[in-house]
C-alpha positions as CSV (number, residue, x, y, z in Angstrom):
1,X,-18.7,-4.4,-0.4
2,X,-19.5,-0.4,-0.8
3,X,-22.8,-0.8,0.8
4,X,-21.5,-3.0,3.5
5,X,-18.7,-0.7,4.5
6,X,-21.0,2.0,4.8
7,X,-23.3,0.1,7.3
8,X,-19.6,-0.8,9.3
9,X,-18.8,1.7,9.7
10,X,-22.0,3.3,11.4
11,X,-22.6,0.6,13.5
12,X,-19.2,2.0,14.6
13,X,-19.9,5.4,15.4
14,X,-23.6,4.4,16.4
15,X,-22.2,1.6,19.8
16,X,-19.1,3.6,20.2
17,X,-16.3,0.9,19.3
18,X,-13.2,0.6,19.6
19,X,-11.9,-1.8,17.0
20,X,-13.1,-3.0,13.8
21,X,-12.3,-6.6,13.6
22,X,-11.7,-8.0,9.5
23,X,-10.6,-11.2,8.8
24,X,-8.6,-10.1,5.9
25,X,-8.8,-13.3,4.0
26,X,-10.3,-13.6,0.9
27,X,-13.6,-11.7,0.6
28,X,-12.3,-9.3,4.3
29,X,-9.5,-8.0,1.3
30,X,-12.3,-6.5,-0.7
31,X,-13.7,-4.9,2.4
32,X,-10.5,-3.5,3.4
33,X,-10.4,-1.4,0.0
34,X,-13.4,0.5,0.5
35,X,-12.8,0.7,4.3
36,X,-9.7,2.5,4.2
37,X,-11.3,5.1,2.2
38,X,-13.7,7.4,2.7
39,X,-18.0,6.6,2.0
40,X,-20.3,8.8,1.7
41,X,-24.0,7.6,1.9
42,X,-26.4,7.8,-0.7
43,X,-29.3,8.8,0.9
44,X,-28.5,10.9,3.1
45,X,-25.5,12.4,1.5
46,X,-23.3,12.3,4.8
47,X,-19.5,11.2,4.7
48,X,-17.5,8.7,7.0
49,X,-14.0,9.0,7.3
50,X,-11.5,6.7,5.9
51,X,-10.3,4.0,8.6
52,X,-6.7,3.8,9.6
53,X,-5.4,0.2,9.9
54,X,-3.5,-2.3,12.9
55,X,-1.7,-4.9,11.8
56,X,-2.6,-7.6,14.0
57,X,-1.6,-10.5,13.0
58,X,0.4,-9.4,10.0
59,X,2.0,-6.4,11.0
60,X,3.0,-5.7,7.3
61,X,-1.1,-4.9,6.9
62,X,-0.9,-1.5,9.1
63,X,2.0,-0.4,6.6
64,X,0.4,-1.6,3.7
65,X,-2.9,0.6,4.3
66,X,-0.9,3.4,5.6
67,X,-0.9,5.2,2.2
68,X,-4.8,5.6,2.2
69,X,-5.0,7.6,5.5
70,X,-6.3,11.5,5.3
71,X,-6.5,14.3,7.3
72,X,-10.1,13.2,8.4
73,X,-9.2,9.6,9.3
74,X,-10.4,7.5,11.8
75,X,-6.8,5.9,13.4
76,X,-6.7,2.6,14.8
77,X,-10.2,1.7,13.5
78,X,-10.2,-1.1,11.7
79,X,-7.7,-4.6,13.4
80,X,-7.2,-7.2,11.0
81,X,-7.0,-11.1,11.5
82,X,-5.0,-13.2,8.9
83,X,-6.3,-16.9,10.3
84,X,-3.2,-19.4,9.5
85,X,-2.9,-22.7,10.8
86,X,-2.0,-22.6,14.0
87,X,-4.4,-19.7,14.6
88,X,-7.9,-21.4,13.2
89,X,-6.6,-24.3,15.9
90,X,-6.2,-21.9,18.8
91,X,-9.5,-20.3,17.8
92,X,-11.5,-24.3,17.8
93,X,-9.7,-24.7,20.7
94,X,-11.7,-21.6,22.7
95,X,-14.5,-22.7,20.9
């Protein structure tokens, strides 16, 4: 997951993204743990900051991850979606 977080952070900066959307269920929780902490690229030594969280459809998530923020935090860079039955239904209808 650490390498996945590194690649996502690199892509975020390469493309000038406003936010990264992560499914906060299942494996996404583990990825979030790496995204909200600073990441060091083992090949170059470059350091990527921790990413701040916006709660998405789960407002408690923002508070949960606030404790990891540092002075270098990339504020509001992650939008968490926690799928549930109504959200799944709406998503499938739209697709």
